[in-house]
N, C-alpha and C positions, 0 to 999 in steps of 0.2 A: 317350740313350747316344750318345756321339760316337766316331767312329773315329779313332785316333791317326794323325797325318800323317807320323810317322817310323817307318821299319823299324828294329827294335831287337833286337840279340842278347840273348837272355834275356828278351825282352818277355813279358808275362803274358796276352796274349789267349787263348792255349790253356789257361791255368790258370783262367780266370774261371769256368767252370762248376763247378769244384770249390771255388774260393775264395769266391765270392759267398754261398753258403749258410752259410758260417762267419763272416760279418760280422754285427755287431749291426744290428738293424732301426732302432734310433735311437741317435744319438750326437751329440756336440757338434761341435767342430772336427775336421777331418781333417788328419792329418800323414802325408806320404810323403817320407822323407829320401833315398831312393835312387830318385828318380822315373823316370829313364831315359825310355823312350818313353811313359810315362804311361797305359798301358792300363787300370789299375785306376782311376785318377783319372777318366779320360774315361768309363769305364763308370758310375761312381757320380755324377759331377757334383755333389759336395757344395756346399752353399751357401757355406761358408767353409772354405778349405783353405790349408795351408802346404806348399808343395812345395820341395824342395831337392835338390841333387846337387853332388858335388864337381867335376863337369864344368862349368866356367864358360861354355864355348861353348854348351852345351845350355841353360843357364838364360838366357843372353842371347837365344837363339833364341826361347824361350817368351815372354820379356818383350817382344821386338819384335813377335812375332805378336799378342800381346795389345794392345800400345799403338800400334804403327805398321804395322798390317797392310797398308794400301795401298802404303806405301813398300817393304815387303818383297816384295810381289807385283810391283811395278815393277822392283825390283832383280833378281828371278829371271828376268825376260825377257831379261836380258843374257847369260845362260848358255846353253851349247849342249852337246849330248851328243857330244863328240869326245874322243879320248884326249889329244890335244895340249892342248885347253882344260882338261880334267880335271887333268892334271899341272901346268899353270900355276896353277890355282886351289889345288890341294893344296899347292903350294910357297909360297903366300902365308903371311905371318905375320899371324895374326888381330889382333895388337896394332897393326898398321899400318892397319887398316880401321876405319871407323866402325861403330857398333852394328848398323845396318840391313844394311850390306854383310856383316858377320860372320854375321848370321842367314841371309841369302840364301846365303852360301857354305856354311853348315852344312847347309841343306836340300838344296842342289845336290849336295854330296858324299855325303850320305846316300842320295840317289836314284840316284847313278851309280857308287858304289863297290861292291866285291864284297859281296853279301849285306847291304848297309846296315850293315856292321860298323864300329863306332867303335873304332879301335885307334891308339895312339900309341907312339912310341919313348921312350927314357929322357929325352929332352929335351922331351917333351910335344908332339912334332910328329906330325900325322896321317900315317899311312903305309899305310892300306889301299889295295890296288891298284884300278885301273879295272876295271869289270865288263864293259863293252861291251854293255849291254842295248840291244836294237834300238830300242825306242821308249818310254823311261821318261817319265812325266809330270813335267816339270821345274817346272811351275807348278800345284801341286795346289790350285786356287782354292777349291773347295767344302770340302775337308778343312781348309784353313787358316782359312777363315771360320768354320767350326763350332768349331774349336779356339779361335779368338780369343774367341768368345762364351763358351765354357766357362771360359776363363782370366780373365775380367773381374774376378772378386771374389777372385782367388787372390793370396796373398803368396808371392813367389819369393825364394829366396836361394841363393847359391853357397857351399858350405862343407861341413864335416864333419857327419855325422849326429847326433853328440852335441849340437852347438849347435842343430841344426834342431829338436830335441825339447825344448828348454829350457823352453818355455812350456806344454807339454802338461799337462793336468790331468784331474781326475776327469770321466769321461764322454766324453772325447775318444777318437778312434780313431786309432791309429798303426799304419801298415803298413810293415814292413821287407822290402825285396827286395834284399839286399846281393849283391855278387859272390859267386856260389856257391862253396862248398868244392869244389875239383876232385875228381873221382872218382879220378884217378890221382896225386894229390899236387900240391903247389903248383909251378907253373912260371912262367916269365917271358915267354912268347911272347904270350899274349893280355893285353896291357897296356891297360886302359881309361883309366888316368890315370898320369901320370909317377910317382905314389906308389902302389905296389901295396897291395891289401887282403890282409893276411896273417893268420897264425894268431893273433897278439896282438889284431888288430882284431876277429876273430870272438869271441874271449873277452870283449873289452870290450863288444861288442854284446850278448852274452848277459847281462852284468851290467846293461846299460841296460834290457834287456827286463824284468829283475827289478825294477829301480827304477820303471819306468813302471807295472808291475803294482801296486806298493805305493802309487803316486799315485792309483790308481783308474781308470787308462786301460784301454780295450779295446785289446789288443795282438795283432797278427797278424804272422807272419813266414814267409817261404818260403825254402827252401834245398834243397840236394841231399840225397838219401837215403844218408847215410854213417854208419858207426858213431860217428864223432866228433860229428857234428851231433846224433845221437840222445842222446849223452852230455851235450852242452852244454845241451840242453833237456829233460832227463829229468824235471825237476820240473813240466813243463807238459803240456798235452794235445797229442799229436803225431798228426796225420792223414797217413797215407801215401797218396799219390795217384799216378795215372799220367797223364802228359801227353806231348806230342809235341815233340821238339826239331826246330825248323824251320830253324835256321841251323847248318850244319856244312860244312866244306870237302869232306867225303866224303859223297856222297848216301846211302850205306848207313847213315850215322850219324844220319840224320834220322828216327828212329823213336821208338817209345814209350820213355819213361824214367820212373823212379820219383823222385818228389820228396816233400818233406814240407811241410806247413803247420802251424805251431805256433800255438796259441791259449792265452790265459790264462783262458779261461772254458769 
């Protein structure tokens, strides 16, 4: 079991005790189309996995940690924990950097921005503020080396979840961790990607869940405990679990919350 090297809003480390017993003991390939911080993948370390995310910077980071780890570690040493440097790095355009510099930038911003929150504006520009942590680990050597080893046999792709599951077949395990349905309705403030994940997307995802079940896949999905989610997945087994929200701008909001884990078995 490998510890994720990224701090991730909505990460599943707290959900693992409830999720792990609901996974099949044996399965073929592993698919995780909304990989994010990768807590479930790193906990399972499957022999063959297909990881995907719409966040191109995240996928590039994983690819460089897997393929050019020493270069990433070297590039990280050029960063320093000051607000001036943070703002300079945040203002950079990823497209102007090579892949290694992009990966190091991604890790640096994740470790020095507020709560590790990945948030972009409508133009896709990273806009989370500087956190001012006293002594963050800017070069997490051991975590990155362990992650690099775990990623060696992984196929990575940047794109939408439907395409990421195209080759999934009977006996494979697919885990969906989409942007959760908001408890208070859809808003535009917490924008993970320049294209938001909205109501139509959740409905399409429910249809894909059904299709994968028909293919004979083991399918698992986590989401918020809302009446609409319960309605979308009423044909499947819904497990209501309590977990802890660890990233919230209001400390009082970092408490127990109800979520659901949907299984097709």
